[in-house]
C-alpha positions as a LaTeX table, in Angstrom:
\begin{tabular}{lrrr}
\hline
Residue & $x$ (\AA) & $y$ (\AA) & $z$ (\AA) \\
\hline
Unk1 & 10.84 & 41.92 & $-11.90$ \\
Unk2 & 13.81 & 44.18 & $-12.77$ \\
Unk3 & 13.54 & 47.82 & $-11.66$ \\
Unk4 & 16.80 & 49.30 & $-13.03$ \\
Unk5 & 15.25 & 50.96 & $-16.10$ \\
Unk6 & 11.85 & 51.81 & $-14.60$ \\
Unk7 & 10.65 & 55.13 & $-13.27$ \\
Unk8 & 10.69 & 55.57 & $-9.50$ \\
Unk9 & 7.43 & 54.50 & $-7.91$ \\
Unk10 & 5.53 & 51.67 & $-6.22$ \\
Unk11 & 5.23 & 48.39 & $-8.11$ \\
Unk12 & 3.15 & 45.33 & $-7.31$ \\
Unk13 & 4.28 & 41.79 & $-7.97$ \\
Unk14 & 1.66 & 39.11 & $-7.44$ \\
Unk15 & 2.80 & 35.78 & $-6.00$ \\
Unk16 & 0.65 & 32.76 & $-6.76$ \\
Unk17 & 0.67 & 30.50 & $-3.75$ \\
Unk18 & $-1.26$ & 27.65 & $-5.35$ \\
Unk19 & 1.36 & 25.44 & $-6.92$ \\
Unk20 & 0.99 & 21.97 & $-8.45$ \\
Unk21 & 0.41 & 19.10 & $-6.04$ \\
Unk22 & 3.31 & 16.69 & $-5.83$ \\
Unk23 & 2.42 & 13.11 & $-4.97$ \\
Unk24 & 3.60 & 11.90 & $-1.58$ \\
Unk25 & 5.67 & 8.77 & $-1.14$ \\
Unk26 & 3.61 & 5.58 & $-0.95$ \\
Unk27 & 6.45 & 3.12 & $-0.33$ \\
Unk28 & 7.81 & 3.87 & 3.16 \\
Unk29 & 7.38 & 0.68 & 5.20 \\
Unk30 & 7.54 & 0.09 & 8.94 \\
Unk31 & 8.74 & $-3.34$ & 10.13 \\
Unk32 & 7.95 & $-4.40$ & 13.69 \\
Unk33 & 9.91 & $-7.36$ & 15.01 \\
Unk34 & 12.88 & $-8.71$ & 16.91 \\
Unk35 & 16.34 & $-8.21$ & 15.37 \\
Unk36 & 19.38 & $-10.44$ & 15.85 \\
Unk37 & 21.26 & $-7.72$ & 17.72 \\
Unk38 & 19.04 & $-6.21$ & 20.37 \\
Unk39 & 19.31 & $-2.45$ & 20.78 \\
Unk40 & 19.50 & $-0.67$ & 24.16 \\
Unk41 & 16.25 & $-0.76$ & 26.11 \\
Unk42 & 15.66 & 2.92 & 25.38 \\
Unk43 & 15.54 & 2.15 & 21.64 \\
Unk44 & 12.86 & $-0.52$ & 21.80 \\
Unk45 & 9.77 & 0.65 & 19.94 \\
Unk46 & 11.63 & 3.60 & 18.41 \\
Unk47 & 11.56 & 3.61 & 14.57 \\
Unk48 & 15.02 & 3.62 & 13.00 \\
Unk49 & 15.36 & 4.53 & 9.29 \\
Unk50 & 17.32 & 2.33 & 6.88 \\
Unk51 & 17.68 & 2.59 & 3.12 \\
Unk52 & 19.66 & $-0.57$ & 2.38 \\
Unk53 & 20.15 & $-4.08$ & 3.71 \\
Unk54 & 23.73 & $-3.11$ & 4.58 \\
Unk55 & 22.45 & $-0.28$ & 6.78 \\
Unk56 & 20.08 & $-2.69$ & 8.54 \\
Unk57 & 22.88 & $-5.19$ & 9.23 \\
Unk58 & 25.16 & $-2.45$ & 10.56 \\
Unk59 & 22.52 & $-1.49$ & 13.13 \\
Unk60 & 20.78 & $-4.77$ & 13.98 \\
Unk61 & 22.97 & $-7.61$ & 12.72 \\
Unk62 & 22.07 & $-10.09$ & 10.02 \\
Unk63 & 20.19 & $-13.37$ & 10.32 \\
Unk64 & 19.41 & $-15.44$ & 13.36 \\
Unk65 & 17.57 & $-18.73$ & 13.59 \\
Unk66 & 13.97 & $-18.33$ & 14.67 \\
Unk67 & 13.71 & $-14.64$ & 13.77 \\
Unk68 & 11.59 & $-13.46$ & 10.83 \\
Unk69 & 12.47 & $-9.76$ & 10.81 \\
Unk70 & 15.88 & $-9.99$ & 9.07 \\
Unk71 & 14.54 & $-12.14$ & 6.21 \\
Unk72 & 11.57 & $-9.82$ & 5.75 \\
Unk73 & 13.77 & $-6.72$ & 5.54 \\
Unk74 & 16.14 & $-8.44$ & 3.08 \\
Unk75 & 13.15 & $-9.53$ & 0.98 \\
Unk76 & 11.83 & $-5.95$ & 1.03 \\
Unk77 & 15.02 & $-4.47$ & $-0.38$ \\
Unk78 & 15.54 & $-7.35$ & $-2.85$ \\
Unk79 & 12.08 & $-6.79$ & $-4.31$ \\
Unk80 & 12.30 & $-3.05$ & $-4.84$ \\
Unk81 & 11.85 & $-1.40$ & $-1.45$ \\
Unk82 & 13.94 & 1.69 & $-0.86$ \\
Unk83 & 13.16 & 3.11 & 2.59 \\
Unk84 & 12.03 & 1.42 & 5.79 \\
Unk85 & 11.64 & 2.12 & 9.48 \\
Unk86 & 12.75 & $-0.72$ & 11.72 \\
Unk87 & 10.74 & $-0.76$ & 14.95 \\
Unk88 & 12.45 & $-3.23$ & 17.32 \\
Unk89 & 10.22 & $-5.05$ & 19.80 \\
Unk90 & 11.17 & $-7.93$ & 22.10 \\
Unk91 & 7.76 & $-9.63$ & 21.97 \\
Unk92 & 4.05 & $-8.93$ & 21.58 \\
Unk93 & 3.97 & $-6.93$ & 24.81 \\
Unk94 & 5.96 & $-4.20$ & 23.09 \\
Unk95 & 3.52 & $-3.89$ & 20.23 \\
Unk96 & 1.18 & $-1.29$ & 21.73 \\
Unk97 & 3.84 & 1.30 & 22.63 \\
Unk98 & 5.60 & 0.67 & 19.29 \\
Unk99 & 2.40 & 1.33 & 17.34 \\
Unk100 & 1.75 & 4.44 & 19.42 \\
Unk101 & 5.22 & 5.74 & 18.61 \\
Unk102 & 4.61 & 4.99 & 14.93 \\
Unk103 & 1.67 & 7.44 & 14.87 \\
Unk104 & 4.27 & 10.21 & 15.04 \\
Unk105 & 5.79 & 9.20 & 11.67 \\
Unk106 & 3.34 & 10.48 & 9.04 \\
Unk107 & 5.40 & 9.30 & 6.07 \\
Unk108 & 4.75 & 5.60 & 6.80 \\
Unk109 & 2.53 & 4.00 & 4.14 \\
Unk110 & 2.84 & 0.27 & 4.88 \\
Unk111 & 3.20 & $-1.72$ & 8.10 \\
Unk112 & 4.55 & $-5.28$ & 8.42 \\
Unk113 & 4.63 & $-7.62$ & 11.41 \\
Unk114 & 6.72 & $-10.39$ & 9.83 \\
Unk115 & 6.24 & $-13.88$ & 11.15 \\
Unk116 & 3.69 & $-12.94$ & 13.82 \\
Unk117 & 0.45 & $-14.73$ & 12.90 \\
Unk118 & $-1.60$ & $-14.45$ & 16.09 \\
Unk119 & $-4.92$ & $-12.77$ & 15.43 \\
Unk120 & $-4.65$ & $-10.56$ & 18.51 \\
Unk121 & $-1.37$ & $-8.99$ & 17.38 \\
Unk122 & $-2.38$ & $-8.69$ & 13.74 \\
Unk123 & $-5.70$ & $-7.10$ & 14.74 \\
Unk124 & $-3.77$ & $-4.42$ & 16.63 \\
Unk125 & $-1.82$ & $-3.57$ & 13.47 \\
Unk126 & $-5.04$ & $-3.44$ & 11.46 \\
Unk127 & $-6.59$ & $-1.21$ & 14.11 \\
Unk128 & $-3.57$ & 1.08 & 13.96 \\
Unk129 & $-3.88$ & 1.41 & 10.18 \\
Unk130 & $-7.64$ & 2.01 & 10.41 \\
Unk131 & $-7.10$ & 4.71 & 13.03 \\
Unk132 & $-4.38$ & 6.43 & 10.99 \\
Unk133 & $-6.45$ & 6.13 & 7.82 \\
Unk134 & $-3.52$ & 6.37 & 5.43 \\
Unk135 & $-1.36$ & 3.27 & 5.87 \\
Unk136 & $-1.74$ & $-0.35$ & 4.84 \\
Unk137 & $-1.07$ & $-3.52$ & 6.86 \\
Unk138 & 0.65 & $-6.42$ & 5.08 \\
Unk139 & 0.11 & $-9.58$ & 7.13 \\
Unk140 & 1.33 & $-13.19$ & 6.98 \\
Unk141 & $-1.01$ & $-16.16$ & 6.91 \\
Unk142 & $-0.36$ & $-18.94$ & 9.40 \\
Unk143 & 1.46 & $-22.00$ & 8.04 \\
Unk144 & $-1.25$ & $-24.57$ & 7.33 \\
Unk145 & $-0.97$ & $-28.10$ & 5.84 \\
Unk146 & $-4.64$ & $-28.07$ & 4.75 \\
Unk147 & $-5.71$ & $-24.47$ & 4.06 \\
Unk148 & $-9.29$ & $-25.08$ & 2.88 \\
Unk149 & $-10.34$ & $-27.59$ & 5.53 \\
Unk150 & $-13.33$ & $-26.31$ & 7.58 \\
Unk151 & $-11.06$ & $-26.33$ & 10.65 \\
Unk152 & $-8.21$ & $-24.69$ & 8.76 \\
Unk153 & $-6.03$ & $-22.46$ & 10.99 \\
Unk154 & $-5.61$ & $-20.13$ & 8.00 \\
Unk155 & $-9.36$ & $-19.64$ & 7.53 \\
Unk156 & $-9.82$ & $-19.29$ & 11.29 \\
Unk157 & $-7.15$ & $-16.60$ & 11.28 \\
Unk158 & $-8.82$ & $-14.83$ & 8.35 \\
Unk159 & $-12.20$ & $-14.90$ & 10.08 \\
Unk160 & $-10.70$ & $-13.04$ & 13.03 \\
Unk161 & $-9.29$ & $-10.22$ & 10.91 \\
Unk162 & $-11.41$ & $-7.46$ & 9.45 \\
Unk163 & $-10.73$ & $-3.90$ & 8.40 \\
Unk164 & $-13.90$ & $-1.93$ & 7.73 \\
Unk165 & $-11.90$ & 0.50 & 5.61 \\
Unk166 & $-9.91$ & $-2.20$ & 3.80 \\
Unk167 & $-6.52$ & $-1.06$ & 5.10 \\
Unk168 & $-4.87$ & $-4.47$ & 5.24 \\
Unk169 & $-4.28$ & $-7.71$ & 3.35 \\
Unk170 & $-3.28$ & $-11.29$ & 4.21 \\
Unk171 & $-0.76$ & $-13.24$ & 2.12 \\
Unk172 & $-0.12$ & $-17.00$ & 1.98 \\
Unk173 & 1.75 & $-19.41$ & 1.74 \\
Unk174 & 5.22 & $-18.86$ & 3.15 \\
Unk175 & 8.27 & $-18.69$ & 0.89 \\
Unk176 & 11.16 & $-21.12$ & 0.48 \\
Unk177 & 14.49 & $-19.34$ & 0.11 \\
Unk178 & 18.17 & $-20.28$ & 0.12 \\
Unk179 & 19.65 & $-20.34$ & 3.62 \\
Unk180 & 22.17 & $-17.46$ & 3.72 \\
Unk181 & 24.33 & $-19.49$ & 6.12 \\
Unk182 & 24.32 & $-22.58$ & 3.90 \\
Unk183 & 23.31 & $-21.83$ & 0.29 \\
Unk184 & 22.61 & $-25.49$ & $-0.47$ \\
Unk185 & 20.04 & $-25.60$ & 2.34 \\
Unk186 & 16.54 & $-24.11$ & 2.31 \\
Unk187 & 14.54 & $-21.98$ & 4.76 \\
Unk188 & 10.86 & $-21.16$ & 5.00 \\
Unk189 & 10.12 & $-17.48$ & 5.69 \\
Unk190 & 6.95 & $-15.34$ & 5.86 \\
Unk191 & 6.03 & $-13.40$ & 2.70 \\
Unk192 & 5.06 & $-9.97$ & 4.08 \\
Unk193 & 8.44 & $-8.28$ & 3.65 \\
Unk194 & 8.81 & $-9.52$ & 0.08 \\
Unk195 & 5.25 & $-8.38$ & $-0.73$ \\
Unk196 & 5.95 & $-4.91$ & 0.70 \\
Unk197 & 8.96 & $-4.68$ & $-1.62$ \\
Unk198 & 6.79 & $-5.71$ & $-4.57$ \\
Unk199 & 4.28 & $-2.99$ & $-3.70$ \\
Unk200 & 7.08 & $-0.45$ & $-3.60$ \\
Unk201 & 8.39 & $-1.75$ & $-6.94$ \\
Unk202 & 4.98 & $-1.46$ & $-8.62$ \\
Unk203 & 4.47 & 2.04 & $-7.18$ \\
Unk204 & 7.84 & 3.21 & $-8.45$ \\
Unk205 & 7.68 & 1.65 & $-11.92$ \\
Unk206 & 3.99 & 2.14 & $-12.79$ \\
Unk207 & 2.11 & 3.87 & $-9.98$ \\
Unk208 & 0.19 & 3.13 & $-6.82$ \\
Unk209 & $-2.86$ & 2.35 & $-8.97$ \\
Unk210 & $-1.12$ & $-0.78$ & $-10.29$ \\
Unk211 & $-2.32$ & $-3.91$ & $-8.49$ \\
Unk212 & 0.71 & $-5.53$ & $-6.79$ \\
Unk213 & $-0.04$ & $-8.93$ & $-8.32$ \\
Unk214 & 1.23 & $-11.11$ & $-11.17$ \\
Unk215 & 4.67 & $-10.05$ & $-9.97$ \\
Unk216 & 7.65 & $-12.34$ & $-9.37$ \\
Unk217 & 8.84 & $-12.74$ & $-5.79$ \\
Unk218 & 12.57 & $-12.15$ & $-6.04$ \\
Unk219 & 14.65 & $-14.39$ & $-3.83$ \\
Unk220 & 11.94 & $-17.05$ & $-3.48$ \\
Unk221 & 12.94 & $-20.45$ & $-4.84$ \\
Unk222 & 9.70 & $-22.24$ & $-4.05$ \\
Unk223 & 6.62 & $-22.18$ & $-1.84$ \\
Unk224 & 5.79 & $-23.91$ & 1.41 \\
Unk225 & 2.51 & $-25.13$ & $-0.12$ \\
Unk226 & 1.49 & $-25.61$ & $-3.75$ \\
Unk227 & $-2.12$ & $-24.51$ & $-4.23$ \\
Unk228 & $-4.34$ & $-25.90$ & $-6.95$ \\
Unk229 & $-6.96$ & $-23.78$ & $-8.70$ \\
Unk230 & $-9.86$ & $-25.06$ & $-6.58$ \\
Unk231 & $-8.08$ & $-24.28$ & $-3.32$ \\
Unk232 & $-6.99$ & $-20.93$ & $-4.63$ \\
Unk233 & $-10.55$ & $-20.04$ & $-5.58$ \\
Unk234 & $-11.75$ & $-20.74$ & $-2.05$ \\
Unk235 & $-8.96$ & $-18.67$ & $-0.50$ \\
Unk236 & $-9.52$ & $-15.80$ & $-2.94$ \\
Unk237 & $-13.22$ & $-15.78$ & $-2.08$ \\
Unk238 & $-12.27$ & $-15.62$ & 1.60 \\
Unk239 & $-9.95$ & $-12.67$ & 1.00 \\
Unk240 & $-6.62$ & $-14.48$ & 1.35 \\
Unk241 & $-4.07$ & $-13.43$ & $-1.29$ \\
Unk242 & $-2.29$ & $-16.45$ & $-2.69$ \\
Unk243 & 1.25 & $-16.76$ & $-3.90$ \\
Unk244 & 1.40 & $-19.29$ & $-6.74$ \\
Unk245 & 4.02 & $-21.01$ & $-8.79$ \\
Unk246 & 3.06 & $-22.04$ & $-12.30$ \\
Unk247 & 5.01 & $-24.50$ & $-14.51$ \\
Unk248 & 8.39 & $-23.16$ & $-15.53$ \\
Unk249 & 8.05 & $-19.90$ & $-13.65$ \\
Unk250 & 9.03 & $-18.29$ & $-10.35$ \\
Unk251 & 6.68 & $-17.76$ & $-7.41$ \\
Unk252 & 4.20 & $-14.98$ & $-8.19$ \\
Unk253 & 1.92 & $-12.88$ & $-6.02$ \\
Unk254 & $-1.47$ & $-13.94$ & $-7.38$ \\
Unk255 & $-4.04$ & $-11.99$ & $-5.37$ \\
Unk256 & $-4.92$ & $-8.36$ & $-4.61$ \\
Unk257 & $-7.81$ & $-8.39$ & $-2.12$ \\
Unk258 & $-8.09$ & $-6.57$ & 1.17 \\
Unk259 & $-9.42$ & $-7.78$ & 4.52 \\
Unk260 & $-12.87$ & $-6.23$ & 4.23 \\
Unk261 & $-16.39$ & $-7.11$ & 3.18 \\
Unk262 & $-16.91$ & $-3.57$ & 1.87 \\
Unk263 & $-16.88$ & $-3.94$ & $-1.91$ \\
Unk264 & $-15.71$ & $-0.33$ & $-2.37$ \\
Unk265 & $-12.40$ & $-1.29$ & $-0.75$ \\
Unk266 & $-12.11$ & $-4.86$ & $-2.05$ \\
Unk267 & $-8.85$ & $-4.36$ & $-3.95$ \\
Unk268 & $-5.44$ & $-3.51$ & $-2.55$ \\
Unk269 & $-4.52$ & $-1.02$ & $-5.25$ \\
Unk270 & $-7.84$ & 0.86 & $-5.05$ \\
Unk271 & $-7.52$ & 1.27 & $-1.28$ \\
Unk272 & $-3.88$ & 2.35 & $-1.46$ \\
Unk273 & $-4.58$ & 4.71 & $-4.39$ \\
Unk274 & $-7.22$ & 6.58 & $-2.40$ \\
Unk275 & $-4.84$ & 6.83 & 0.58 \\
Unk276 & $-2.19$ & 8.24 & $-1.75$ \\
Unk277 & $-4.59$ & 10.78 & $-3.26$ \\
Unk278 & $-5.88$ & 11.90 & 0.14 \\
Unk279 & $-2.38$ & 12.38 & 1.57 \\
Unk280 & $-1.10$ & 14.12 & $-1.56$ \\
Unk281 & $-4.02$ & 16.55 & $-1.66$ \\
Unk282 & $-3.84$ & 17.30 & 2.08 \\
Unk283 & $-0.14$ & 18.07 & 1.79 \\
Unk284 & $-0.48$ & 19.91 & $-1.51$ \\
Unk285 & $-3.12$ & 22.42 & $-0.39$ \\
Unk286 & $-1.59$ & 23.48 & 2.92 \\
Unk287 & $-0.89$ & 26.85 & 1.31 \\
Unk288 & $-4.64$ & 27.54 & 1.64 \\
Unk289 & $-4.67$ & 27.41 & 5.44 \\
Unk290 & $-5.41$ & 30.89 & 6.92 \\
Unk291 & $-6.13$ & 32.39 & 3.47 \\
Unk292 & $-9.32$ & 34.48 & 3.11 \\
Unk293 & $-12.18$ & 32.01 & 2.74 \\
Unk294 & $-13.71$ & 33.44 & $-0.43$ \\
Unk295 & $-14.47$ & 32.50 & $-4.03$ \\
Unk296 & $-10.92$ & 33.22 & $-5.13$ \\
Unk297 & $-9.63$ & 30.63 & $-2.64$ \\
Unk298 & $-12.23$ & 28.09 & $-3.79$ \\
Unk299 & $-11.30$ & 28.52 & $-7.45$ \\
Unk300 & $-7.61$ & 28.20 & $-6.63$ \\
Unk301 & $-8.19$ & 24.99 & $-4.70$ \\
Unk302 & $-10.39$ & 23.61 & $-7.47$ \\
Unk303 & $-7.78$ & 24.33 & $-10.15$ \\
Unk304 & $-4.94$ & 22.84 & $-8.10$ \\
Unk305 & $-6.78$ & 19.62 & $-7.23$ \\
Unk306 & $-8.20$ & 19.21 & $-10.75$ \\
Unk307 & $-4.73$ & 19.51 & $-12.27$ \\
Unk308 & $-3.38$ & 16.85 & $-9.90$ \\
Unk309 & $-6.23$ & 14.41 & $-10.52$ \\
Unk310 & $-5.93$ & 14.95 & $-14.27$ \\
Unk311 & $-2.34$ & 13.75 & $-14.07$ \\
Unk312 & $-3.45$ & 10.69 & $-12.12$ \\
Unk313 & $-6.12$ & 9.96 & $-14.74$ \\
Unk314 & $-3.63$ & 10.38 & $-17.60$ \\
Unk315 & $-1.31$ & 7.90 & $-15.87$ \\
Unk316 & $-4.09$ & 5.29 & $-15.81$ \\
Unk317 & $-5.05$ & 5.55 & $-12.16$ \\
Unk318 & $-8.65$ & 6.65 & $-12.79$ \\
Unk319 & $-11.19$ & 5.13 & $-15.17$ \\
Unk320 & $-12.91$ & 7.14 & $-17.88$ \\
Unk321 & $-12.65$ & 8.20 & $-21.50$ \\
Unk322 & $-12.37$ & 11.81 & $-20.34$ \\
Unk323 & $-11.24$ & 13.51 & $-17.16$ \\
Unk324 & $-14.86$ & 14.46 & $-16.42$ \\
Unk325 & $-15.79$ & 10.77 & $-16.44$ \\
Unk326 & $-12.89$ & 9.91 & $-14.14$ \\
Unk327 & $-13.38$ & 12.45 & $-11.34$ \\
Unk328 & $-15.01$ & 15.67 & $-10.22$ \\
Unk329 & $-14.02$ & 18.42 & $-7.77$ \\
Unk330 & $-16.75$ & 20.56 & $-6.22$ \\
Unk331 & $-16.36$ & 23.58 & $-3.93$ \\
Unk332 & $-19.73$ & 25.30 & $-3.85$ \\
Unk333 & $-21.76$ & 27.57 & $-1.60$ \\
Unk334 & $-24.10$ & 24.66 & $-0.95$ \\
Unk335 & $-21.17$ & 22.74 & 0.55 \\
Unk336 & $-19.88$ & 25.86 & 2.30 \\
Unk337 & $-22.86$ & 27.78 & 3.73 \\
Unk338 & $-22.28$ & 30.77 & 6.05 \\
Unk339 & $-22.15$ & 28.67 & 9.23 \\
Unk340 & $-19.39$ & 26.47 & 7.75 \\
Unk341 & $-17.39$ & 29.50 & 6.64 \\
Unk342 & $-17.89$ & 31.09 & 10.05 \\
Unk343 & $-16.12$ & 28.11 & 11.60 \\
Unk344 & $-13.14$ & 28.70 & 9.30 \\
Unk345 & $-13.81$ & 25.58 & 7.24 \\
Unk346 & $-13.65$ & 24.85 & 3.52 \\
Unk347 & $-15.48$ & 21.73 & 2.38 \\
Unk348 & $-14.26$ & 20.14 & $-0.85$ \\
Unk349 & $-16.15$ & 17.24 & $-2.42$ \\
Unk350 & $-14.14$ & 14.92 & $-4.66$ \\
Unk351 & $-15.56$ & 11.99 & $-6.60$ \\
Unk352 & $-13.29$ & 9.32 & $-8.10$ \\
Unk353 & $-13.67$ & 6.40 & $-10.49$ \\
Unk354 & $-10.59$ & 4.26 & $-9.72$ \\
Unk355 & $-9.29$ & 1.70 & $-12.18$ \\
Unk356 & $-9.92$ & $-1.75$ & $-10.73$ \\
Unk357 & $-7.75$ & $-4.77$ & $-11.55$ \\
Unk358 & $-8.79$ & $-7.26$ & $-14.22$ \\
Unk359 & $-8.98$ & $-10.04$ & $-11.67$ \\
Unk360 & $-10.76$ & $-12.45$ & $-14.01$ \\
Unk361 & $-9.98$ & $-12.53$ & $-17.73$ \\
Unk362 & $-12.51$ & $-14.51$ & $-19.77$ \\
Unk363 & $-11.34$ & $-16.05$ & $-23.02$ \\
Unk364 & $-13.98$ & $-17.11$ & $-25.53$ \\
Unk365 & $-12.43$ & $-19.48$ & $-28.03$ \\
Unk366 & $-14.42$ & $-20.74$ & $-30.99$ \\
Unk367 & $-13.52$ & $-23.26$ & $-33.66$ \\
Unk368 & $-14.84$ & $-23.10$ & $-37.19$ \\
Unk369 & $-13.95$ & $-24.70$ & $-40.46$ \\
Unk370 & $-12.16$ & $-21.78$ & $-42.07$ \\
Unk371 & $-13.32$ & $-19.55$ & $-44.88$ \\
Unk372 & $-15.82$ & $-16.97$ & $-43.74$ \\
Unk373 & $-15.32$ & $-15.29$ & $-40.41$ \\
Unk374 & $-17.80$ & $-15.79$ & $-37.58$ \\
Unk375 & $-19.35$ & $-12.37$ & $-38.20$ \\
Unk376 & $-20.11$ & $-13.35$ & $-41.81$ \\
Unk377 & $-21.98$ & $-16.55$ & $-40.88$ \\
\hline
\end{tabular}
C-alpha cells in the first residue's frame, strides 16, 4: 500500500497467512551400507548428502568387490534419483544407531539397505519406517534358485517381514549389469537402489500417485532369474514385487505391492501418496499454530487444504468424477468440542479416494463373421 498521496492517519493492511500448500519432496532416499572407502569412525552412522554419483565417489570411493552399496547408489542416480543420504555402517551392529540418527532427518522419504537380506536387519528398517510413519522401505529379496518351492528362502524371508501400515516393499530377482571394471564381464547386484531411482523418476515425471511399475530398469542388462507367469503369480500373491524381462525388451519392474495384509495399504503408490499428502499438509498449515482457535481459523484451514487436494485430484492422484467424490475436508464443532479447544487442539478430518493401479487388465476378444456389429446381433 502506497501512502504518498493519502491523508495523514492510521491505515490497516491485512496480511493473509494462509498460503497455498506446496508439496514436499517424496524422492529423498537414505542408503545404509558399507562403502569402498571407510570414513573416520566418528562419521559412521552419520547421513552424508550427495546429489550425483560423482559426489558419492569423491567421498566414499567407487566400486569394490563384495559391496552392494556403490552399485545401488549408481543405480539410483542412473534411474532418476536426484538426492540421497549415504549412511555408512560397517556391519549390522551399526544399524540401530544409524536408524536412530536418521530419525533426525525429516526430509527422508525412502530407505534402502542394499544387499542385506537377513530378516532381522530388514525388519529393523521396516520398524523404523513404521515408527516414523512417513518413509518407505525398499528391500531386496534373497537370491533363490527356486523361488516358489515350499522351502524357498525367498518365501521364508517374505513371511518374516510385515508392515502393518504398508510402509515397505520387497523386490526380486537381482539384476545383471556390466562390470564397471571389465565391461565385457557381468555382475549380479541387488535391485533396491535401482527401484528407488525409478520411484523418484515416476514421482518427478508424473507424481507420487503413479505406481512405480511397468518401468524399465536402466543399467540392467538381464536378470538373475527369469520368472514365468505361474511363478510370478505366486510371488505377487505373496507380496513379492517381481522384475520381469519380456521378449525383445529390457528388465521391467512388474509389481507394486507392499509388505502388508491390510488391503487399504496394499499398493506402493497408494501408501506413498498418503505419506506425501500427510507431510505436505502438516508442513503447509504450520502458519495456523498459535492462531486463535475460532471459526475463522477453521475456515482458513479448510480452504487451504481443499485447494491443495483439488490440485492432487486434478493431477490424477485421487479418484472421482468431481472433487467432492475424490475427497472431503471437515473441521466442525462436533470434531472440536469445548474440551478439545481448551487443550489447544484443532481436529481436521480428511477423507481420500486414492487412484489404485490397474494391476490386472482384462481383454475380452470376440470373433464374428463380419457385417453387423455384436451390439446389432
